[in-house]
C-alpha positions in Angstrom: 79.9 -61.0 64.7 83.1 -60.7 67.1 85.1 -58.1 68.0 88.6 -57.1 67.1 91.1 -54.5 69.3 94.6 -53.4 68.8 97.2 -50.7 70.3 100.7 -50.5 69.0 102.8 -47.5 70.6 106.3 -46.5 70.5 105.6 -46.0 74.4 104.8 -48.2 77.0 101.0 -49.0 77.1 98.4 -48.9 79.9 97.6 -52.2 79.9 94.6 -52.0 82.1 92.9 -49.2 79.6 93.6 -51.9 76.8 91.5 -54.7 78.9 88.8 -51.9 79.6 88.6 -51.1 76.0 88.0 -54.6 75.0 85.4 -55.0 77.1 83.4 -52.5 75.4 83.5 -54.8 72.7 81.9 -57.8 74.9 78.4 -57.7 73.2 80.1 -58.5 70.0 81.3 -61.5 71.4 80.1 -62.7 74.4 81.2 -66.2 74.2 84.8 -65.9 74.9 87.5 -63.0 75.5 91.3 -62.8 75.2 94.2 -60.8 74.5 98.0 -61.2 74.0 100.7 -58.7 74.6 103.6 -58.4 72.3 106.8 -56.2 71.7 107.8 -55.6 75.5 104.3 -54.0 76.1 104.4 -52.1 73.0 101.5 -54.0 71.3 98.0 -55.2 72.6 95.4 -57.4 70.3 92.3 -58.4 71.7 89.5 -60.6 70.7 85.9 -61.2 71.9 84.3 -64.0 70.1 80.7 -65.2 69.1 81.1 -68.8 68.2 79.6 -69.6 65.0 82.1 -71.9 62.9 84.0 -74.5 65.2 82.8 -74.0 68.5 85.5 -75.7 70.1 88.1 -73.8 72.3 90.9 -74.7 69.9 89.0 -72.1 67.7 89.6 -69.0 70.0 91.3 -66.2 69.6 93.8 -64.3 68.9 95.0 -67.4 67.1 98.5 -68.4 66.6 99.3 -70.4 63.5 101.2 -73.8 63.6 104.8 -72.0 63.3 104.4 -69.7 66.1 105.1 -66.9 63.4 101.6 -65.5 62.8 98.7 -64.3 64.7 95.3 -63.0 63.7 92.3 -61.7 65.4 89.4 -61.9 62.7 85.4 -60.9 62.9 83.0 -62.0 60.2 82.9 -65.4 57.9 84.7 -66.9 55.3 81.9 -68.8 53.4 84.3 -70.5 50.9 86.6 -71.9 53.6 86.0 -75.4 52.6 86.3 -74.9 49.1 90.1 -72.9 50.1 91.1 -76.1 51.7 90.2 -78.3 48.6 91.7 -76.2 46.0 95.1 -75.2 47.9 97.2 -78.2 48.5 100.0 -76.2 49.5 98.1 -74.6 52.3 99.6 -75.3 56.0 97.9 -78.2 57.8 94.9 -77.2 59.7 94.5 -78.4 63.4 90.9 -76.7 63.5 87.9 -76.7 61.5 87.6 -72.9 61.8 87.4 -70.7 58.9 89.5 -68.3 61.2 92.9 -71.0 60.7 92.1 -71.0 57.1 92.2 -67.4 56.7 95.4 -66.9 58.5 97.0 -70.1 56.3 95.9 -68.3 53.3 97.9 -65.5 54.2 101.2 -67.4 55.3 100.9 -68.8 51.7 100.1 -65.7 49.4 100.3 -62.7 51.7 97.7 -59.9 50.3 97.2 -61.5 47.3 95.3 -64.2 49.6 92.4 -61.8 49.3 91.5 -62.4 45.9 90.9 -66.2 46.8 88.4 -65.5 49.8 84.6 -65.1 49.4 83.2 -63.6 52.7 82.6 -60.7 55.0 85.2 -59.9 57.1 87.4 -57.6 58.8 90.9 -58.8 60.4 94.2 -58.0 61.7 97.2 -60.6 61.4 100.6 -60.1 63.1 103.5 -61.1 61.2 106.3 -61.7 64.0 109.1 -62.4 61.3 108.5 -59.2 59.1 107.5 -57.2 62.5 104.4 -55.9 60.2 100.6 -56.1 61.1 98.0 -56.7 57.9 94.6 -55.1 58.3 92.2 -56.0 55.7 88.3 -55.3 55.0 85.9 -57.1 52.7 84.8 -56.2 49.2 81.9 -54.3 50.4 82.9 -53.3 53.8 79.9 -55.3 55.5 82.5 -55.7 58.6 83.5 -52.5 60.2 87.1 -51.6 61.2 88.1 -48.5 62.2 91.3 -47.1 63.2 93.4 -43.9 64.3 97.1 -43.4 63.4 99.6 -40.6 64.7 103.3 -40.6 64.5 103.6 -42.6 68.1 100.6 -44.8 68.1 98.3 -46.7 66.0 95.0 -47.9 67.3 92.3 -50.2 65.5 89.0 -51.8 66.6 85.7 -53.2 65.3 83.7 -50.1 67.0 84.8 -46.3 67.6 84.2 -46.4 71.2 87.0 -48.3 72.1 89.4 -46.2 70.3 88.0 -43.0 72.1 88.7 -44.6 75.2 92.1 -45.4 74.3 93.2 -42.3 72.7 91.6 -40.4 75.4 90.0 -37.7 73.4 87.4 -37.0 70.5 86.4 -34.1 68.4 83.2 -34.0 65.7 84.3 -34.1 62.5 82.1 -31.0 61.3 83.1 -31.5 57.4 81.5 -35.1 57.8 78.7 -33.9 59.7 77.7 -31.2 57.3 77.9 -33.5 54.2 75.6 -35.8 55.9 73.0 -33.3 56.6 73.1 -32.2 52.9 73.3 -35.1 51.3 71.8 -38.1 53.9 74.8 -40.2 53.0 77.2 -41.9 55.6 79.7 -44.6 56.0 80.8 -43.8 52.2 84.4 -43.1 52.5 87.1 -43.1 54.9 85.8 -40.8 57.1 83.9 -40.9 60.2 81.8 -38.2 62.5 85.3 -37.9 64.6 88.4 -36.6 63.7 91.5 -38.6 63.8 89.2 -41.6 63.6 88.8 -43.3 60.6 87.5 -46.3 59.1 89.3 -48.8 56.6 87.6 -48.4 53.3 85.8 -51.3 51.9 88.0 -53.8 49.6 90.9 -52.2 51.1 93.7 -52.9 53.3 96.7 -51.4 55.6 100.1 -53.0 56.3 101.9 -51.3 59.4 105.3 -51.3 59.9 105.6 -52.1 64.0 109.2 -50.4 64.0 108.2 -46.9 62.8 104.3 -47.1 62.6 104.6 -46.2 59.0 101.5 -47.3 57.2 100.7 -48.1 53.5 96.8 -48.3 52.0 96.0 -50.1 49.3 92.4 -51.1 47.6 92.3 -54.3 46.6 88.9 -54.4 45.1 86.5 -52.2 42.9 83.4 -53.3 41.5 83.4 -50.7 38.8 86.7 -52.5 37.2 85.1 -55.7 37.7 82.0 -54.5 36.1 84.2 -53.5 32.9 85.5 -56.8 32.3 82.1 -58.6 32.3 80.8 -59.1 28.5 77.7 -61.2 29.2 74.7 -59.7 27.4 71.6 -59.2 29.5 70.2 -63.0 28.3 73.4 -64.4 30.0 73.2 -62.4 33.1 69.3 -63.1 33.8 69.7 -67.1 33.0 72.6 -67.3 35.5 70.6 -65.6 38.5 69.2 -68.4 39.9 72.4 -70.7 40.0 74.2 -67.3 41.6 71.3 -67.0 44.1 71.0 -70.5 44.9 75.4 -70.7 45.4 75.1 -67.5 47.7 72.4 -68.3 50.1 73.9 -71.8 50.5 77.0 -70.5 51.5 75.4 -68.0 53.8 73.9 -71.0 55.5 77.1 -73.0 56.7 77.0 -72.6 60.0 77.9 -75.0 63.4 74.6 -73.1 64.9 71.3 -72.8 63.9 70.7 -70.2 61.3 66.9 -68.1 61.0 65.7 -65.8 59.0 64.9 -61.8 59.3 62.1 -61.2 56.9 59.7 -58.6 56.0 56.9 -58.6 53.4 59.0 -57.8 50.2 60.4 -59.4 47.2 63.9 -60.0 49.0 62.1 -62.0 51.8 60.1 -64.1 49.0 63.4 -64.9 47.3 65.2 -65.9 50.7 62.5 -68.1 51.9 61.9 -69.7 48.7 65.6 -70.7 48.4 66.2 -71.2 52.3 63.5 -73.8 52.8 65.1 -76.4 50.5 68.5 -75.8 52.5 67.6 -76.1 55.9 64.3 -77.6 56.3 62.6 -76.3 59.3 63.5 -73.2 60.6 62.9 -69.8 62.3 61.6 -66.3 61.0 61.8 -63.2 62.6 59.6 -59.9 61.5 59.2 -56.4 62.7 55.6 -55.4 62.9 55.2 -51.8 63.7 51.8 -50.2 64.8 50.6 -47.9 61.9 53.0 -49.5 59.3 52.4 -53.5 59.0 53.5 -56.0 56.7 51.9 -58.9 58.5 49.7 -59.9 55.6 52.2 -60.3 53.2 54.3 -62.0 55.9 51.9 -64.5 56.8 51.4 -65.6 53.0 55.3 -66.1 52.9 55.5 -68.2 55.9 52.4 -70.0 55.0 54.5 -73.5 55.8 54.9 -76.4 58.1 58.7 -76.1 58.2 58.7 -72.3 59.1 58.2 -71.1 63.1 56.6 -67.6 62.8 57.8 -65.1 65.1 55.9 -61.7 64.4 57.2 -59.2 66.8 54.9 -56.3 67.4 56.8 -53.1 67.9 55.3 -50.2 69.7 56.7 -46.5 70.0 57.1 -46.9 73.6 59.2 -49.8 72.8 61.3 -47.4 69.9 61.7 -44.6 72.5 63.0 -47.0 75.2 65.7 -48.8 73.0 66.7 -45.5 70.8 69.2 -44.4 73.1 71.0 -47.8 73.4 71.0 -48.5 69.7 72.3 -44.7 69.0 75.2 -45.8 71.4 76.2 -49.2 69.4 75.4 -47.6 65.9 77.8 -44.5 66.6 76.7 -42.5 63.7 73.4 -41.7 62.0 71.3 -45.0 60.9 68.2 -45.3 58.6 65.3 -44.9 60.3 63.3 -46.6 63.3 63.5 -50.0 61.7 67.3 -50.2 63.0 65.7 -49.8 66.8 63.4 -52.5 65.9 66.4 -54.9 64.9 67.7 -54.5 68.1 64.6 -55.6 70.2 64.2 -58.5 67.3 67.7 -59.7 68.0 67.4 -60.2 71.7 64.3 -62.2 70.9 66.1 -64.3 68.7 69.2 -64.8 71.3 66.1 -65.8 73.8 65.5 -68.4 71.4 69.1 -69.6 71.1 69.7 -68.1 67.5 72.9 -66.8 66.7 72.6 -66.3 63.1 69.8 -64.0 61.3 70.0 -64.2 57.5 68.1 -61.4 55.6 67.6 -59.7 52.3 70.5 -56.8 52.9 71.7 -56.3 49.3 68.7 -57.9 47.2 66.5 -54.9 47.1 69.5 -52.6 46.0 70.4 -54.9 43.3 66.8 -54.9 42.0 65.9 -51.7 42.3 63.7 -52.2 45.3 63.4 -48.7 46.7 62.3 -45.8 44.6 65.4 -43.8 45.5 67.8 -46.6 43.9 65.2 -46.6 40.7 65.4 -43.1 40.5 69.3 -43.1 40.9 69.4 -45.9 38.0 67.5 -43.3 35.7 70.1 -40.7 36.3 72.6 -42.7 35.5 70.9 -44.0 32.4 70.2 -40.4 31.4 72.0 -40.4 28.0 70.7 -43.6 26.9 68.7 -43.8 23.8 65.9 -45.6 25.7 65.9 -43.1 28.3 62.0 -42.4 27.4 61.3 -46.1 27.8 63.2 -46.2 31.2 61.3 -43.2 32.5 58.0 -44.6 31.5 58.6 -47.9 33.4 59.3 -45.7 36.3 56.7 -43.6 36.2 54.2 -46.5 36.1 55.7 -48.7 38.7 55.8 -46.2 41.3 52.7 -44.2 39.8 54.8 -41.0 39.3 53.4 -38.3 37.4 56.0 -38.0 34.1 55.6 -34.0 34.0 56.4 -34.0 38.0 59.4 -36.0 37.4 61.1 -33.9 34.5 60.7 -31.0 37.0 
């Protein structure tokens, strides 16, 4: 996790305020922080780094291309960066072993089309000095955050909202977004945030900014719906390919120049992770939240019954939640799904003390396989016109021990 920040204005910038705003991202990147000033003090771009790939100072950011004409700040990880080097022979020479430089060189070679070749989680900004434009992009599912403010005279972007509020000097609540959240419990699903004038770049989208007049063009470069329409495999093919898909994905997620641990629970997602990771990492650490009156310790201990696993089960009491709640809210900057999120911040502190910077967890696996009741129910709603809907309802009721008559209501 790193932090990126940028501010371009038609007026001269307050550099001290820009630096103070960058400091608000220091928790995201405690290993190194730097910034550059361009366009006669009209453009500030900064970065706070957590070193994961290529730990040398040569890979620090803002990172400038060999030709000097391009500059990047990047938060995330490009899982297939080594494959990109192998498969794109015209790629400019890389002087580092970082995925950051590969990402920048890919843009130099292909422009916005480079996104089609990238497998990863990312939010980045590339300054093209020759064209006088700024290119911002976000990964397919919006794993890495990217917020911005745009008006006639200014464009700001950041990994978090708080630096934008400091730069802009003001903020006000977005009552429509707040009302929508209270009605549906959904947030973080569109370009809107809980603050007026502050937007997030949507998942699978990019922005081109003309730095002379600050006009912007936004485009969606990826949509999962279109991808699924083009898939023709039958269910048997999909099931038989799952094993190789999982193995490849988890292998890619374990690429790191620092130690990787696992954040697990007692669920199916964690079981799958451990079964694959133990063949990749050898000995590794696991971390588990164990709450008072809601413990999965019994199942976790069954999962980690191995001499290759160091288990760290963190007992979390209600007093721990209370003492960490305010700080979690400050960094989340929007509503979040329960006390488990507060528990994560406590757990991450433990991992940090043990020198582990990267934790792999099962986010996404439960969602794909309907691991929560609400996802399974939504699947039923989507399949209501299916000829097999009665059988699907029977399966749901049996699995969740739900009365069918209640469901029909």
